[in-house]
N, C-alpha and C positions, 0 to 999 in steps of 0.2 A: 566082731564088729559091735559097737555100742548100740543096743536096741533103742535107747532113748534118742540117739542121734538119727537113726533111721526113721523113727516115728516123727521126729522134728522136721526132717526133710520132706517126708510124705505129706505132713500137714501143710507145709509151705506150698508144695506143688499143687495140691488139690484146692487150697485156698486161692492161690493165684489164678488157677484155671477156671474155677467156678464163679469167682466174684467179678472177674473181668467183664463177662457179658452184662452184668448189672451196671457196671460203669459205662458200658457202651450205650445201654438204654437211657441212662441218665444224661449222657452227652447228647443223644438225639433229642431228648425231651427239652433240654435247655439250650439246644443249638450250639454246643461247645464243639465246633468243627474246625478242622485244619483245611484251609482252602489251597488249591494249587497256586503256584506263583513262579516267578523267575528263579528264585533260589531253591525251590522245592523240587524233589525228585518225583513225588507222586502226582498223578494227573486226575484224581478224583477227590471229592469231598470226603474227608475221613474223620470220624469222631476221635477226640482225644480226652485224656483224663483217666487212662488206665492206672495211673499212679494211685488212684483210690484203693485198688486192691492191695497194693504194696503197703500203703500207709495203715490201712485197717488191719492187715495181717501183722504188721510190725507191732502195733499196739497190743494185739492179742498175745503175741510172743513175749512182749515186755511184761504184761500182767502175769504170765506164767513164770518167768524167770526173775522177777524183781526181788524175791526173797533171797535167791542165790547170788544175784548180781545187782545190788542196790543202785549202782551207777546208771542203770537203764532208766531210772526215773528222770534223770536229766536228759538223756538222749531221746527218750520218747516225747518229752515236752518240746525239745528243740526240733525233733522230726516233724511234729505237728505244725510248728511255725514254718518250717521249710515247705511242707506240703501245701498248706493253705495259701502262702504267699505265691507259690507257683500256680496253684489251681485258680486263684483269682486272676493271675496273669493270663491263664488260658481263656478265661471268660472275657476279661477286658484288660488290655495291655497296661502294665504298670511301668513306671520309670525304672531303668536299670539300676539307678542309685537306691531306690526304695528296696528292690530285691537284694542288692548287695548288702544293705544295712540289715535286712532280715537274716541273710546268710551269716553275717558277722555276729549278730546277737545269738543265733543258734550255736555257732561255734564257741562263743564265750560261755554259754550254759554248760557245755561239755568240758571245756578246758579248765576253767577256774576251779571247780571242785577237786581237780587232780593235784593241785598244789605243786605244779612243776616249777623248776627254776625259771627266772624271768626270760632268759633267752629261749629256752625250750618252749615255754608257754607262748611267746610271741610268734615263733616259727610255726607252732602247731595251730595257732589261731589263723595265721595266714594260709596255711595249707588246707585246713578244713574249709575255710571260706572260699578259697580259690578252686578247690576240687569240686565243691558243690556246684559252682558255676560252670566249671570245665565239662562236667558230664552233660550239662544242658547244651553246650556248644557242639558236642560231637553227636548229638541225637538228631542226625539228619539223614539217616539211612535205616531202612527196616532191619531190626535186630542188632544194630551195632552197639548202641549204648547198653542194651540188656546183656549182650554177649560179653562186653568188657567188664560189666559188673559181676557176672557169674564167675569169670576167671578170677577177679579180684577177691570175691567173697570166698571162693574155694581156697585161695591163698591164705586167708585168715585162719583156716583150719590148721595150717602149719606154723602160724604166728601167735597162737594162744587163744583164739576165740572160735572154737569149732562149732559151738551150738548156734551162734548167730550166722557163721559162715554157711553152714548146711541149710539153715532155715531161709536165709536170704537168697541163696542160690536156688533152693526149691521154689520159692515164691516167684522168682523172676523167670524160671523155666516155665512155670504155669502161664505166666503172662506172655512169654515168648511164643507160645502156641497160637496166640491171637495177633501176633505182630510180625511173624516171619514164616515163609518168604513173602507172602502177600499180607499186607496189614489190614486187619479188620478194625484196628484201633491204634492210636499212638499213645505213648506215655504222657505226652504233654509236659509242660514245664514243671508241674507239680511232681510228676513221676521221675523225670530225669534228674532234677536237682536233688530229690530225695535219695536216689541211688548213690550219687556222689557223696552226699552227706553221711549216709549210713556207713559206707565203707571207710571213709576217712575218720569219722568219729569213733567207730569201734576199734580201728587200729590204734589210734592215739590212746584210747582208754586201756587197751590190752598191753600196749608197749610202754605205758607211763613209767614203770621202774627203770627201763632201759633208757628212755629219753631223759630221765633225770640224772643219768650217770655218764653220758657221753658228751663229746664236744659239739657245739652248734653246727660246724661244717659237716660233721658226720650225720647229724639229723637231716640237714638239707639234702645231702646225697641220698640218704634213705628215702626221703619223701619224693624226690624227683624220680627215682626208679619205680617206686610203688605207685606213683601217680600215672606213670606210663603214657599211653597214647593221649588221654585227655589233657594232661599237662603239656606234652609236646605240642599238640595241636593248638592249645590256648596261647602258649608262648609265641608260636609262629604267627597266629592270627593277630595278636596284639602288636608284635613288631611290624608286621606287614601293614596294618592300618595306620600306625603312628608314622611310618616312613612315607605313607601316602598323604600325610597331613590330615587324617581323619581321626575321629574318636575311636579308642580301642574297643568301644562297645558297638561300633557301627557294624551292622550285619553285612555279610558279603557271601560270595560263593567260591571262596578260596581255601576252604578247609581241606584237610588231608583226604577225607572221604569223597569230597567233590572231585578233587584232582585225580584220585585213583579210579573213581567210577568213570570219569571221562576217558581215561586211558584204557581200562579193561572192558568197558561197556558191559560189565557184569556186576550187579549189586552183590551177588553171592560171593564172588571171588574178592571183591573189595572188602567185605566184612571178614572173610577168612584171612586175608593178608594182614589186615590191621589187628585182628585178634591174635594172630601168630606173633606179630611184633610186640603187642602188649604182653603176651605171655613171656617173651624174652626179657622185657623190662621187669616183670614181676619176679622172674627167676633171679635176675641180678639183685633185686631188692631183698629177696629172701636170703641170698648168699651174704649180702652186707649185714643183714639183721643177725644171721647166725654168727658171723665173724665178730660183730660188736658184742653179742651176748657172751660168746666164749671169752672175749677179752676182759670182761668185767667180773666174771665168775671166779 
């Protein structure tokens, strides 16, 4: 086993585990709290903003790997935009259109330097922007968003970006210790959107040569599968809200995790079932990726 990979994962784990309590203290000091409500599962005031540990850890990782992977200069800058727009929303609600604009700008900072063909670039922009928001939408149950990201990050190890995959998974496992099964803190919008952005942007960067060589419909299929549960839940939510004559950004309690939690009466089994389904999507995406890669070699 690569010793550098192991050390990267351990660094990520200890960073996430030890910095998260600092984010909790900061949330208490500035009253960045998530209050119980009709759409909420928790019944106690809970600090949010654990994404601070993920963002700071990612910046350190980027500084270390920038010489070997210059593209992280763009992803680190974009990740900072994603995190702070979400963190500001945790403090004081922002318009969903302002957040969407920030997500699109961050996606553009990653995609444009790759010089992809026009169709591939447009699809990649839409996917990164959408998945960034989609991870936020599924962050409604302890451990769910983090678990989905861990599975996705580990999949990156098989898709050409092992060093970030291991580091990202390690950091989020460290944060998970404070979020599941009972949450001492929540990711907040800054953390959940950051996770969606990091996975999608790193995949597009690693897969850029493949994306430049395949048909647009093949890219769409690949992105749908690798997006997994967040993409499925977001598409269902948007369709449901539009059919009801409401804005697609209108919050409700009809997400997959809400429906499954109401049926199972068990947050643990809800997370386990959705994680298993997400793993199946990722497996399908990896199979498509391998087939496309073999087809162009």
